N, C-alpha and C positions, 0 to 999 in steps of 0.2 A: 505492501499498499505506499501512497505518493506524498511523504509530509502535506500537508494544508501551509506547511510555510512558502510550497512551491507555487501555491494558486495566486491568481492577480490579486482575489480579494483581501479584506482585512482578519484576520487570523480568530476564528469562532472562541468565546469567553469561557471557559466550563469551571465552575466552582465544586469544589468536592468538601463535604459536610460528611468529619470522620478521615481521623488520617493512621489508624491504625494500621494492621499490618495489610490488609486489604486493600482498606480506600487510600494508601500509602503507594500500592502500586500500582492503583488504579488512576492516580494523579499522575505520575512519574510516565504512564503512558500517556497519557494526553497527551503530556508537555510534550514528551518525544514525539508525536505524531504531527506537532506544530500547533495544536491550540494554547491559546492564553488561558494557562490554568493560575486558579487562587484557590487556597485551602484552610480549611478551618477546621479545629479541634479541641476540644474541652482541657486538653495538655498540652500544656503553649510548648514544650520542649517537642512536640510530633510538630506544631505549624514550625518550629526551629529548622526542622530537619530539612523539611519543604524546603522552605526557603535557601539553606546550604544547599539544595542542588538547584539552583537557579531559577525558583518556584516564587508566588507570591503569597504571603498571607494578611490573613484578615483578623481584625480582632471579637468579630461576633459573625452568625450564620448573615445573619442580613447584610449584613460586612462584604460580605465572603456574595454573597449572590446578588449583591447587585449590579446591575449592565452587563450580569451573563446570560446568554440563550441558552447552557444548556447547567442544572445544577444535581450533582450526582448526590444522593446522600447513601451513607452507608454506615449507620447506625445497626442498633443488634434487632430492635424489634419493631411494632406497631405502633409502644408510646411515645418511646424515643421519636419514630420517622412525624408521628402529630406533631412534637414540642419542634423540632427543625421545621416544621412546616407553617406552625401555628401561634408557639409558645413567645415567649417575651425575646425577641432580637428575633423571632421566624422569619425566617427568607422569602415565605408568601408576601410578607407588607412591602417587601424591596423589588421583588423580581418585575423584570419589564413585560408588556403584555405579550403573549404571544410565545413568549421563553421553556420550556419543558421542563420538569421536576424527574428526575429516573428515582424511584426507590427501588434497593438494592438490599432492603431491610428479607429477613423470613418472619409471615406473619399470616395471619387468618384472610384468607380471602375475604372477607365480608368486611374486616378493618380495609383492606385495601382499596373496594369497591368503596368507601365510605370516604377516604383519604382524597379519593379521585372523585366522587363529585365536590366535596369541597373546594378542592383548587383548580378545576375547569368554569367554576362557578365565579371565580376572579378574575376568567380571561387567560389563564395559563391551561399548560397540560401536562399531564400526569401519566409515565410508562411505568408498570408493576412492572419491577425486572431483577429479580431476584438472581443471585451469580452461586454458581459454584465452581470448584477448580483446586481453590487453597492459593495464600500467597507466593508463592513461587510463579501461579499462570498470572494472576493479579499484575504480578511484575512485568511477567513478560509480553500483557495486553494479551495472554490465549484464554482469556476465560470462557465458562462456558453461561448464559445469558439469557433466558427465562421467560418473554417480555410477552408483554399484552397491551394495547392501549388504541388509542385511532391510528389513522394515519397521520395523520397534521402531527402529533408525537411522537411515532418511529421517525418521519420525518428529520423532527428537528433536532430531533437526538441522535440523529445516524455519522455526525461525526464524530464522538464521545464513545458509539456504539463500535464503532467499527476500529478507533485504537483499542478498547479495552477487553474486548472480546475476540476469539480465534472462531465463537460462532453465537449467534445470535439465531434461538428461535425466536422464530415469530408467532405466536400461538394463539391471538384472536384480537378485535376488535375493542373490547373491554378490559379495563382492571378487573384481577383477581384471578384470571385464570392466571398469568404467570404462576402468582403465587399458590393456588392449589397444587401444581405441576412442579415446585418448589416442595413443596410437602413430603408430596410423595416420592421423591428423593430421599428426603432428608427419615421418612420412616427407614426407608432402605441403607441408608447411610447409617446411623442408628443401631439399628438389630444388626446388621454386618460388622458393625463395632463391640459390638456388644457378644457376638457369638466369636469374633478373633478375639478376643483378649479372654474369656470362655476356655477355648481350645489351646492358646499356645499355655493358659495356666495350667491346665488337665495335665498338658504334656511335662509342665516342670515337676507336676505331681507324682508324674508316671517317671520320675530321675532320666528322660532326655536329654538327648545334647538338643537343646533352641535354636542353635544354629541350625542344625542338621534341620529337627523340622520345619524352621524356614524353609529350608532351600528345598526339601522334599515338597511342603505344600504347595509353594509360588509355581511350582513344575508338574502340579498334579488338580484335579478337578475341584477341587475342593479347596481352590485358591478365590480370592475374594480382590476387588481393588484396595477396599480396609484394610486384609488382613496385611496385602503387601504393602498399605503405604503405613500401618499402624504399631506393625507387630516390631520395625527394628526399633521404635524408640523404648519400647518392653527389651529388649534385648541391650539396648544399651544403660536400660535403665535411667533414661533421659526425659522427664515429665514436665518438662520445659511448656510452658501451651501454646501450639500449634491453632487449636479450638478446642476449648474446653468446654470441662464436665457440665457446666452448665448451660452450655448453648443446646444440648440433648435436653435436658431439665425441659428449657423453654420449650423445644419442637418438638420433642414425644410429647408435651403437653398440649400443643396447637393438636396433634394428630388426634390425640384422645378425646381433645372438646367438639372435632370435627367431626370424628367417630359418631361420638356419641350421637351429635344432633341427626345423624341420619341413620340411628338406631342400624350401626355397621358395626364386628367384631373385627376386635384390632387386639388379639392376644397375643402377639409376638410382640408388637410394639409395646401392648402393657408392660410386660415381662422385662425387657428392654429398660422403660420409663423408670422401672423398680430397682433396676440396678444404679441407675446415672442417680436416682436421691439417694441410694444407700449411699455412692460416695460421695456424692453432696454432703450427705448429714455425717459423716467417716473425715470429712475436712479434708478433700480435693475438690470443690468444685470450679477454684478456678486453677486449676495443675490438667494437663493436657487431658482428652477423654478416653487414650490409654491405659489412662490410671487405673480403667474398670480392670484388668489385671491384676494390681494391686490389690484391691476391693477382694474378688476372688482368691489370692494369695493369703489375704486376712482371712478367709474364713476356712482354707483350707490348710494350711499351715505348708502351703506351696513356697520353695524360694527360688525367687526370681534376682535376677544378674542385678548388682547395683543398688539391693534392699539399703533403703536410708530408714534415718528415723520415722516414725510414722508422726501426718503432717498431726498441726493442731488443729482443734474443729474451728472452722470460722461464723 
């Protein structure tokens, strides 16, 4: 893709609200593609990191969104997205007419629909666009984006989408559909992580060589993307959070709420949620989601690599 800087017109102005591991990579990807990017985060050090990369920083979401064609919100949930839009110093008050708000948070589809209606009533566009791929793909501009919204929202967002994503799925013309697709992904991801942690800790309880288990399983039919991606954290004894336990407490909780409203059974997701809740209750909520293996080890007496002192309850 050619950088926008090569085009004759002025650079598209994009604001990124939330410069964590995902948002910072997304901001960098858009800047690399030639967009004029300004970033905001509640942590000033995160803004400083982006400024050190040559980006621009802002003191509030409203200031970041002023004059922006595209505002990308990379926060945790629907409540935080609502605050970014409509809270004190929210972006809806300063976005110019016809600008697009790209919501990347994982949330209940009903919340996405409500936020979209309120945003569009102000003469703005709303793109329901949850993301998948992790920090590495955010940094390289290779995310998967599951998006739904009006044609105008897609058209306005296109320069940002092209810069941030390796694949953009256009899933419908109304907000909520992208959110629903993301929840299906999160159901599978949460269950697969729980299964991977259960399996590798069971292998440890059997006294197996865990490195060899990893080699064999990743070459066998029992492998999953999550086993291949998360088990190395366990083998290294490194639970530095890349995606935390609390993320799946939230996301599988949303799955339960959606399923209950539809009278649809989700027993595997429910069982996985209980494990994430137990890990959070044991003090691991802010640790990497592969910490489920540590919980299994506590319950079974299995020995995992790099065993450290137990976390304090948070």
